[in-house]
Every structure is written in structure tokens, then in C-alpha cells.
C-alpha positions in Angstrom: 109.8 91.9 95.1 111.7 94.4 97.1 109.7 96.1 100.0 108.6 99.7 99.0 108.2 100.6 102.7 110.9 102.3 105.0 112.4 99.4 107.1 111.0 96.8 105.0 107.5 97.1 106.4 104.8 95.5 104.2 101.6 97.5 103.5 98.7 94.9 103.6 96.2 94.6 100.8 93.1 94.9 103.4 90.0 96.9 103.8 91.5 98.9 106.5 94.2 100.3 104.2 92.2 100.1 101.0 89.3 102.5 102.3 92.1 104.9 103.5 94.2 105.1 100.5 94.1 108.6 98.5 95.3 107.0 95.2 92.1 107.3 93.3 92.0 111.0 94.2 95.4 111.8 93.4 96.2 114.4 90.5 98.9 112.0 89.3 95.9 109.8 88.1 93.3 112.4 87.4 93.5 112.8 83.5 94.6 109.1 82.8 92.8 107.4 80.0 94.0 104.1 81.6 92.8 104.7 85.1 89.6 106.2 83.6 88.9 102.7 81.8 89.0 100.8 85.2 86.4 103.2 86.6 83.3 100.9 86.2 84.8 97.9 87.7 86.5 99.9 90.4 83.2 101.5 91.5 81.7 97.8 91.6 84.4 96.9 93.8 83.9 99.9 96.1 80.2 99.3 96.4 80.9 95.3 97.6 83.4 97.0 99.9 80.8 99.6 101.3 78.3 96.6 101.7 81.0 94.9 103.8 81.8 97.9 105.9 78.1 98.5 106.6 78.2 95.4 108.7 81.4 96.1 110.5 79.7 96.4 114.0 78.8 92.7 113.7 82.0 91.6 111.8 85.1 93.8 112.9 87.3 91.3 111.9 86.7 91.8 108.4 88.7 95.1 108.6 92.0 93.6 108.8 91.8 90.5 107.0 93.9 90.1 103.8 91.9 90.0 100.9 92.0 86.3 100.1 91.0 85.6 103.8 88.1 87.9 103.2 87.1 86.4 99.9 86.6 83.1 101.7 84.9 84.3 104.9 81.1 84.3 105.4 80.6 87.8 104.8 82.9 88.0 101.9 81.0 85.0 100.3 77.6 86.9 101.1 78.5 90.2 99.2 80.3 88.1 96.6 83.6 89.8 97.4 86.6 89.1 95.1 90.1 90.4 95.0 90.6 92.9 92.4 92.9 92.1 89.7 96.0 94.0 90.0 95.3 95.7 86.6 92.0 97.0 87.9 93.6 98.6 90.9 93.4 102.3 91.1 94.8 102.3 95.0 97.4 100.8 97.3 100.4 101.1 94.9 102.3 101.1 98.2 101.3 97.9 98.7 103.4 94.8 97.5 100.4 92.9 96.4 99.7 95.9 94.0 102.8 97.5 93.1 103.3 100.2 90.7 100.5 101.2 88.2 100.6 99.5 84.8 99.1 102.9 83.4 101.5 104.5 81.1 99.7 107.7 81.0 100.2 108.9 84.6 100.8 112.5 85.1 104.2 112.6 86.3 104.1 116.2 87.2 100.9 116.1 89.3 100.9 116.9 92.8 101.4 113.6 94.9 99.2 113.2 97.8 101.5 110.5 99.6 102.2 112.8 102.6 98.6 113.1 103.4 97.6 109.8 103.1 96.7 107.8 106.3 98.3 104.6 105.0 101.6 106.4 104.2 101.7 108.0 107.5 100.5 105.1 109.5 103.1 102.6 107.8 105.9 105.3 108.1 106.7 105.0 104.5 109.2 107.3 102.7 109.4 108.6 99.2 106.6 109.4 96.7 105.2 108.5 93.7 104.5 104.9 94.6 102.4 104.8 91.4 105.2 104.9 89.3 107.4 102.6 91.4 109.8 105.2 92.0 110.6 105.3 95.7 
């Protein structure tokens, strides 16, 4: 899969990027029935992520671990953390691990939030509408 990022930089699928991502509040996704159908599983994932982040002071290394590594870590096992299946992801479309959304009903005329996203800015990404794979 080709890189989505300027200069072929990869956006890692980790808690650092996952928690900064604005995709879930993007107007492109706001009225998508497909995205809404993922809501319960996504909320469950966010709760587990929150529990891990509550323990950040004692486990700062978890913040930048890849999802696979986090799943196998002591704290990941404690909170029964699991890597979310790609088809349930509502965020990090700029990551090669996630890629474009598999939802066909995204609002292509919605105001893209990419330029205001910390992940987009920190990774020096170009283009917008990562959820469509159009960069």
C-alpha cells in the first residue's frame, strides 16, 4: 500500500495518534448511517483507551506503542485491550494501518477537518479527505 503522507511518512496506529485524531467529529462523517452503526463498538474502544490513559503516569510507554504491542503489554492485558478491526474504525484514515473508510455514505461536500487535526499537522501531511482515500 502506498503511503498517504508527504515524504512517505507513516502515521502510526498508536494511542498518541488515536486520541488526537479528529475524524470522529468530522462533518464528512456526521450523517453517515454506516459510521453510526459502528458507534457502540467505537465507544467501548474509547472507554478501554481511557482506562489505559488514566494510568499514563505509571505506564507512559503505552502512549507510543503500536496497537499490537499494546495488546500484548501488561496494561493492555489488564484492560482487555484489543486492536479495533479496520471495518470498525472511525478514525486515523491517514494511517496505513487503517486507510480509507469502508463506508459508502460519507458526505463528500462536508467541511474537512484535516488542517485543524494535530495528527495531520504533526506528521506534515498534505491533502485532505483521507477518509475517501483521495490524497
